[in-house]
N, C-alpha and C positions, 0 to 999 in steps of 0.2 A: 400098295394100291396097284391095280391092274390097268395097264395102258394098251390099247390095240397096237399091233405092230406098225400099222400105217402111220398112226399119230406119233409113235416113238421115233420112227425113221425121219419123219418131217421135222420133229423137234431137234434131232441131232444135226440135220442139214442146216437148219437155221443157226444153231450155235456155231457150227463150222464156218458158215458164211460170215457171221459177225466177227469171228476170230481173224479170218483172213482180211477183212476190211480194216480191223484195228491194226494188224501188222503192217499193212500197206500204208496206213496213215502215219505210222511211227517213223520219224526221220532217223532214229537211232538204229533201226533194224536193218541189217545188211544181209542181202541174199548171197553175196560173193565179195571177197576182198578186191575183185577186179571190176566191180560195178561202179559206175560214175554217176552218182546222183548228188547234185549240189544244192546248197541253200543259196538264196539270192546274194548274200554277202560274200559268197565264195566264187562268184562268176566274174570273169573279166577283171581280175584284181589289178593287173598292170594298167590297163586303160583307165579304170576308175581312179586309181591313185595318180596317174599322170594328169588327169583332169583336176584333181585336188592341187597338184603342183601349179598348174596353169592358173587356177583360181587365186593363188597367192599374188599374182600380178607382179612378179619379179621383173624389174626393169633392167636394161643393159648396164646401167651404172650402179645397180645394187650389189652389195656383197652377197655371195652365196656360200652357204655352209651345208655340206652333205656328208654322210657317213657311209663307210664301206665295211660290210661284213661278208663272210663266205662260209660255206660248208656247215650248215646248221643241222645236218643229217643225223637225227636221232639223239642229239645232245640237249635234251629237253631241259634238264636242270640248269645247264650252262647257258642255254638260250635265255632262260628267265633272268638269270643274273645279268647277262649282257643287256637285255632290254631295260631292266630296272636301272642299271648304271647309266645307260644312255639317257633315259628320261630324267634322271636326277642331275646329271652333269652337262648334258648337251641337248636338252629337250627343245632348244630354240632352233635346232637344225631344220633346214627346209625339207629334206627327204633323206631316205636311206636306200642304198643299193645293196642287193644281195647277189653275190657272185656265183650262184649255182650250187648244185648238190644241196638243194633244199631238203631232200629226203635221202634215205638210204636205199630204198627199194622201189621208189616211184609209186607207192600205193596211195590211194586216196586218203586213208586214215592218217598216214604220216603228213601228207600235205595239209590236211585239216588241222592237225595238232600244231604244226608250225605256224600256219596262218593265224590260229587263235592266239598264239604267243606274240607274233609280230603285230597283230592288230592292237595290242596294248601300247605300242609306241605312240609318242606324241606327234609324230610326223608320218606321212605316207611312205610306203616302201615299194620298190620296184625290183623284180627278180628276173635274172637270166637263167636259162636252163643249164643244168650240169649233167655230167655223164650218168650219175646215179639216177637222176630224174628221168632218164631215157630208157630205163630198164623196165621189165614186165610190161604193163600197159601205161607206163609213166608218161609217154608222149601224149596220149589221149587226155590223161588227167591234167597235165601241165597246160595243154592247149585250151581246155575248157575252163580251167581255173584262171590262168594267167594271160592266155592269148597267143599271139604270134611268137615264133621262135626267134625271129630277127625283127627288131623294131628300133625306133629312136624317139627322142623327145628333146625339147629345149627348155632351158631355164635361164632367164637373164640373157647374158651374152655368151652362153656356153651351149654346146650341143652334146648330147649323150647318146651313143650308139651301142646297142646291146646285141651281141652277135653269138649265134649258136656255133660253137667250135668242137662239138662232141662227134668227132670224125667217125669213130668206130660204131657208136650207137645209132648213127644215122646213115649206115651203109656206105660210108666213105664219100658221101655227097655234100658234106659240109666241111669247112665253112664256105658260105657263098661270098666269095671275094669280089665278084662283079657287083653284087648288091652293095657290099661294103664300100667299094670305090665310088659308086653313085652317091651314097650317103656322105662320104668324105668330101666329094666335090661340093655338095650342098652346104657342108659345114664350113666352107671357106668364108662365108659371110659372117661367121661368129668369131669371137676373139679366142675361144678355147674349144677343143674337141676332146672328149673322153670316150674311149672305147672300152667296154666291159664285156669280157667273155670268161667262161669258166676255165677252160684248158688254155695254157699259154703256148706260143708258137714254136718253141724249141723242142717240143715233145713229139714223139711218134703219134700219140693219140690226137694230135692236132691235124695230122696229115703231112708231117714234115718230109716223109720219104717221097711224097708226090710233089714236093717243092712248095707246098702251101704255106709253110712257116716262113720261108724266105720271101715269098711274094707278099705275105702279110707285113713282114718287116719293111719291105720297100714301100708299101702303100702308106703305112703310118708315118714313115719318114717323109715321103713325098708331100703329104698333105699336112705335115707339121702337127701331128696329134700331140696334145699336151701330156696325156698319160694313157698308157695301155694297162688296164686293170684286170686282175685275174684272181682265181681261187685255186682249188684242186690240190695244191701241195700241202695244205693244212698248216704251213709254217710261213711266217712273214719273210718276205724277201723284196729287195729293191735292186734292180740290175739294169744294165744298158746293153742289150745284145745287138747283133747285126752291125749297123754302122755306128753305134754308140750315141746316137743323137736323141733318142726318145727314152724316157724313163718307163720301165715296166715294173709295176708294183703288185705283189701277191699278198692278199690278206690272209692272216692266220685263221684257222677254223674257230668257230665259237667255243669249242671245247678248250681252247687255250685262253679263254676269257680275255679276249682283246678285240679291238676294232680300230679303224682308221677314221680320223676326222679331217676332212678337206675344207679349206677356206679359199674361195676365189674372190679376189678383190682387184678389179681392173686387170692389169697385165700380170699381176702376181698370183701365184698359187702356192699355198703352204699346206702341209699336212702334219698331223701328229698321230703317232701310234700310241693308243691307250691300252695299257696292260692293267687290268683290274686288280690283280693281286699285288702289284707293285705300287 
């Protein structure tokens, strides 16, 4: 059948326009791995989950149970096992803390996959940024998905401070220890203070050569922090650096199929290292 050229060209233009509209409407279509387009449930994750913690109405006399994991970066099968084990055995915990290195390369697709896995937890989760999360355009992705790099929240009679310590990825401008001290001063009204950051202060990557590690150690001792919590090393460790007064705990990566369960009951804090394979 013969079509005039003008009608044929018009028909092609209409088809192309429809195709473009369909592609723009499709959430799964990615123009670039560096583009940041989020679904509603992927925005402001930390603040939304902190609100969920507040909604639990934990009182100062209530026992708190929370879980610590770290370095979920690309260990998708292991993450699934850890999430399932937590839900089966410690699903009554109030919340979970993720100690950074959510991703391997800071890409949106990685963040999205990890969030989908952690959303299956029976409790809300709150995540601090890790050095891997600060690569590529990871800072933009983290900020849009999770929010501020430094923030805090309270639960019961405890304050939780989450600090960006990725010194190299943030042009040697972090950690912000002046901000930390203000948060620690405010924390004196609580029975316990927990500080969570990805890189721990005895490492060069924390800014040790500029004296930041030593200053951090003095601050957490001065304000009697209950625990300094970290990731990065991928292997569990409990140690007492600097003046030996404050416990520093590193969570093993999820690839090791383990996590830490903390219980806060009045003046007492206990924790259990859970190793799934054992």
